SERO-373358 format. One record per residue (C-alpha): x negated, y negated, z. Coordinates in nm, 4 decimals, decimal comma. Example, Ala and Ser with C-alpha at 12.3 -4.5 7.8 and 13.67 -1.06 7.14 Angstrom:
<atoms>
ATOM        X        Y        Z
ATOM  -1,2300   0,4500   0,7800
ATOM  -1,3670   0,1060   0,7140
</atoms>
This chain:
<atoms>
ATOM        X        Y        Z
ATOM  -9,3213  -9,5148   9,6603
ATOM  -9,5772  -9,8006   9,7309
ATOM  -9,7770  -9,5660   9,9543
ATOM  -9,7910  -9,2976   9,6807
ATOM  -9,9083  -9,5745   9,4249
ATOM -10,1729  -9,7059   9,6523
ATOM -10,3064  -9,3666   9,7483
ATOM -10,3030  -9,2762   9,3648
ATOM -10,5067  -9,5831   9,2882
ATOM -10,7552  -9,5099   9,5632
ATOM -10,7992  -9,1450   9,4325
ATOM -10,8303  -9,2687   9,0718
ATOM -11,1076  -9,5038   9,1797
ATOM -11,2966  -9,2321   9,3626
ATOM -11,2522  -8,9910   9,0807
ATOM -11,3805  -9,2449   8,8368
ATOM -11,6811  -9,2989   9,0431
ATOM -11,7535  -8,9258   9,0529
ATOM -11,7496  -8,9044   8,6766
ATOM -12,0135  -9,1753   8,6459
ATOM -12,3687  -9,1651   8,7505
ATOM -12,3764  -9,1393   9,1206
ATOM -12,6002  -9,4343   9,1935
ATOM -12,5592  -9,5865   9,5455
ATOM -12,4016  -9,8959   9,3994
ATOM -12,1433  -9,6905   9,1994
ATOM -12,0467  -9,5057   9,5185
ATOM -12,0347  -9,8206   9,7277
ATOM -11,7975  -9,9750   9,4675
ATOM -11,5749  -9,6743   9,4707
ATOM -11,5580  -9,6869   9,8439
ATOM -11,4718 -10,0685   9,8357
ATOM -11,2103 -10,0027   9,5845
ATOM -11,0472  -9,7359   9,7933
ATOM -11,0679  -9,9486  10,1175
ATOM -10,8416 -10,2087   9,9731
ATOM -10,5307  -9,9916   9,9206
ATOM -10,5950  -9,8111  10,2504
ATOM -10,6052 -10,1432  10,4313
ATOM -10,3068 -10,2628  10,2684
ATOM -10,1110  -9,9416  10,3730
ATOM -10,2364  -9,9710  10,7173
ATOM -10,1454 -10,3357  10,7501
ATOM  -9,8018 -10,2746  10,6166
ATOM  -9,7139  -9,9798  10,8327
ATOM  -9,9022  -9,9548  11,1668
ATOM -10,0454 -10,2892  11,1869
ATOM  -9,7375 -10,5147  11,1325
ATOM  -9,4896 -10,2867  11,3223
ATOM  -9,6405 -10,2479  11,6646
ATOM  -9,8118 -10,4955  11,8948
ATOM -10,1055 -10,2596  11,9642
ATOM -10,1447 -10,1960  11,5846
ATOM -10,1404 -10,5736  11,5241
ATOM -10,3912 -10,6512  11,7945
ATOM -10,6258 -10,3869  11,6686
ATOM -10,6040 -10,4715  11,3033
ATOM -10,6179 -10,8372  11,3572
ATOM -10,9110 -10,8265  11,5851
ATOM -11,1140 -10,5924  11,3517
ATOM -11,0113 -10,7994  11,0515
ATOM -11,1555 -11,1081  11,2239
ATOM -11,4823 -10,9125  11,3215
ATOM -11,5312 -10,7978  10,9716
ATOM -11,4670 -11,1395  10,8187
ATOM -11,7213 -11,2962  11,0603
ATOM -11,9790 -11,0269  10,9889
ATOM -11,9292 -11,0449  10,6157
ATOM -11,9491 -11,4301  10,6119
ATOM -12,2764 -11,4118  10,8051
ATOM -12,4225 -11,1724  10,5432
ATOM -12,3018 -11,3981  10,2631
ATOM -12,4570 -11,6991  10,4168
ATOM -12,7892 -11,5080  10,4478
ATOM -12,7893 -11,3690  10,0949
ATOM -12,5983 -11,5900   9,8436
ATOM -12,7298 -11,8556   9,6275
ATOM -12,3858 -11,9389   9,4892
ATOM -12,2505 -12,2778   9,6368
ATOM -11,8815 -12,1621   9,6054
ATOM -11,9473 -11,8391   9,7905
ATOM -12,1471 -12,0216  10,0554
ATOM -11,8597 -12,2725  10,0971
ATOM -11,6007 -12,0058  10,1373
ATOM -11,8115 -11,8083  10,3695
ATOM -11,8556 -12,1008  10,6002
ATOM -11,4794 -12,1609  10,5996
ATOM -11,3975 -11,7969  10,6651
ATOM -11,6544 -11,7735  10,9471
ATOM -11,5139 -12,0949  11,1137
ATOM -11,1397 -11,9884  11,0710
ATOM -11,1833 -11,6263  11,1698
ATOM -11,3947 -11,7133  11,4783
ATOM -11,1245 -11,9554  11,5898
ATOM -10,8408 -11,6964  11,5191
ATOM -11,0397 -11,4357  11,7172
ATOM -11,0914 -11,6669  12,0093
ATOM -10,7272 -11,7652  12,0099
ATOM -10,6036 -11,4232  12,0097
ATOM -10,8456 -11,3113  12,2858
ATOM -10,7204 -11,6059  12,4924
ATOM -10,3489 -11,5014  12,4405
ATOM -10,3971 -11,1333  12,5351
ATOM -10,4040 -11,1686  12,9112
ATOM -10,0480 -11,3049  12,9092
ATOM  -9,9048 -11,1849  12,5830
ATOM -10,0343 -10,8230  12,6136
ATOM -10,1962 -10,7706  12,9576
ATOM -10,2552 -10,3979  12,9033
ATOM -10,4038 -10,4464  12,5549
ATOM -10,7739 -10,4804  12,4741
ATOM -10,8977 -10,6013  12,1466
ATOM -11,1552 -10,3643  11,9904
ATOM -11,5154 -10,4567  12,0195
ATOM -11,6553 -10,2645  11,7166
ATOM -11,5436 -10,2096  11,3502
ATOM -11,3587  -9,8950  11,2434
ATOM -11,5333  -9,6726  10,9881
ATOM -11,3657  -9,8210  10,6898
ATOM -11,4713 -10,1811  10,7796
ATOM -11,8124 -10,0749  10,8848
ATOM -11,8482  -9,9076  10,5472
ATOM -11,7731 -10,2465  10,3756
ATOM -12,0363 -10,4141  10,5782
ATOM -12,2800 -10,1553  10,5013
ATOM -12,1991 -10,1837  10,1302
ATOM -12,2591 -10,5654  10,1486
ATOM -12,6039 -10,5100  10,3167
ATOM -12,7036 -10,2593  10,0392
ATOM -12,5790 -10,4571   9,7489
ATOM -12,8379 -10,5725   9,4990
ATOM -12,9138 -10,9437   9,4595
ATOM -12,7509 -10,9289   9,1227
ATOM -12,4287 -10,7697   9,2467
ATOM -12,4066 -10,9222   9,5885
ATOM -12,1679 -11,2153   9,5095
ATOM -11,9285 -10,9977   9,3048
ATOM -11,9225 -10,7338   9,5737
ATOM -11,8633 -10,9875   9,8440
ATOM -11,5836 -11,1825   9,6668
ATOM -11,4123 -10,8527   9,5666
ATOM -11,4138 -10,7436   9,9263
ATOM -11,2816 -11,0719  10,0327
ATOM -10,9886 -11,0677   9,8047
ATOM -10,8929 -10,7216   9,9268
ATOM -10,9561 -10,8041  10,2946
ATOM -10,7381 -11,1222  10,2661
ATOM -10,4560 -10,9574  10,0817
ATOM -10,4629 -10,7020  10,3764
ATOM -10,4656 -10,9746  10,6366
ATOM -10,1832 -11,1640  10,4704
ATOM  -9,9777 -10,8435  10,4761
ATOM -10,0560 -10,7857  10,8371
ATOM  -9,9821 -11,1301  10,9652
ATOM  -9,6811 -11,1771  10,7385
ATOM  -9,5318 -10,8558  10,8585
ATOM  -9,5912 -10,9267  11,2339
ATOM  -9,4864 -11,3001  11,2363
ATOM  -9,1245 -11,2141  11,3008
ATOM  -9,1775 -10,9401  11,5480
ATOM  -9,0463 -10,9827  11,9131
ATOM  -9,3908 -11,0441  12,0667
ATOM  -9,5620 -11,3473  12,2126
ATOM  -9,8446 -11,2667  11,9475
ATOM  -9,5984 -11,3427  11,6604
ATOM  -9,6895 -11,7142  11,7098
ATOM -10,0499 -11,6395  11,6540
ATOM  -9,9670 -11,4438  11,3356
ATOM  -9,7630 -11,7519  11,2080
ATOM -10,0461 -11,9890  11,3077
ATOM -10,3239 -11,8099  11,1312
ATOM -10,1373 -11,7070  10,8154
ATOM -10,1735 -12,0442  10,6268
ATOM -10,5571 -12,0387  10,6609
ATOM -10,5796 -11,6718  10,5574
ATOM -10,3636 -11,7511  10,2506
ATOM -10,5940 -12,0430  10,1684
ATOM -10,8983 -11,8144  10,1895
ATOM -10,7269 -11,5583   9,9568
ATOM -10,6419 -11,8283   9,7074
ATOM -10,9922 -11,9636   9,6969
ATOM -11,1485 -11,6130   9,6899
ATOM -10,9314 -11,5435   9,3845
ATOM -11,0328 -11,8632   9,2200
ATOM -11,3961 -11,7770   9,2711
ATOM -11,3367 -11,4164   9,1502
ATOM -11,1711 -11,5372   8,8396
ATOM -11,4576 -11,7613   8,7562
ATOM -11,7245 -11,4747   8,7852
</atoms>
């Protein structure tokens, strides 16, 4: 039922974008809106149920967050966005390094991905192409969706029978703090 609702929301967003003028920003916004429900579904199903899915999604989530934070630090003039981007970059870099350090013992046959998947690369591309006027809003909307996905992923994996469950439990409070702060900033825009 939840999957159907999420898929329906993504389709509705894409159809709405098709009905409007097809400017690059409208298309990018529709892609960003569809990426949120897709990410949530992926985190709730594949990501939090298998060790391989968790490793892949957590690693790509961290990579995306670090790259998005770097872009925000280059482009934003908003002090709140800059502060959150700095926090995100610091915390997700630490999380990424911690998980990579655990992999040789926790999952010796697993490798963390070294590149973003198409969905997350599309989000990065949309940040890079956002106008100066729409950048902060685009970035914060992406951060809310990405952190909702990350909370779902880590919450779902934290009780699994895996040495990496401790990692999920350790990073979850910081990710929840990022989400709360992003939602506060989003509400003030």
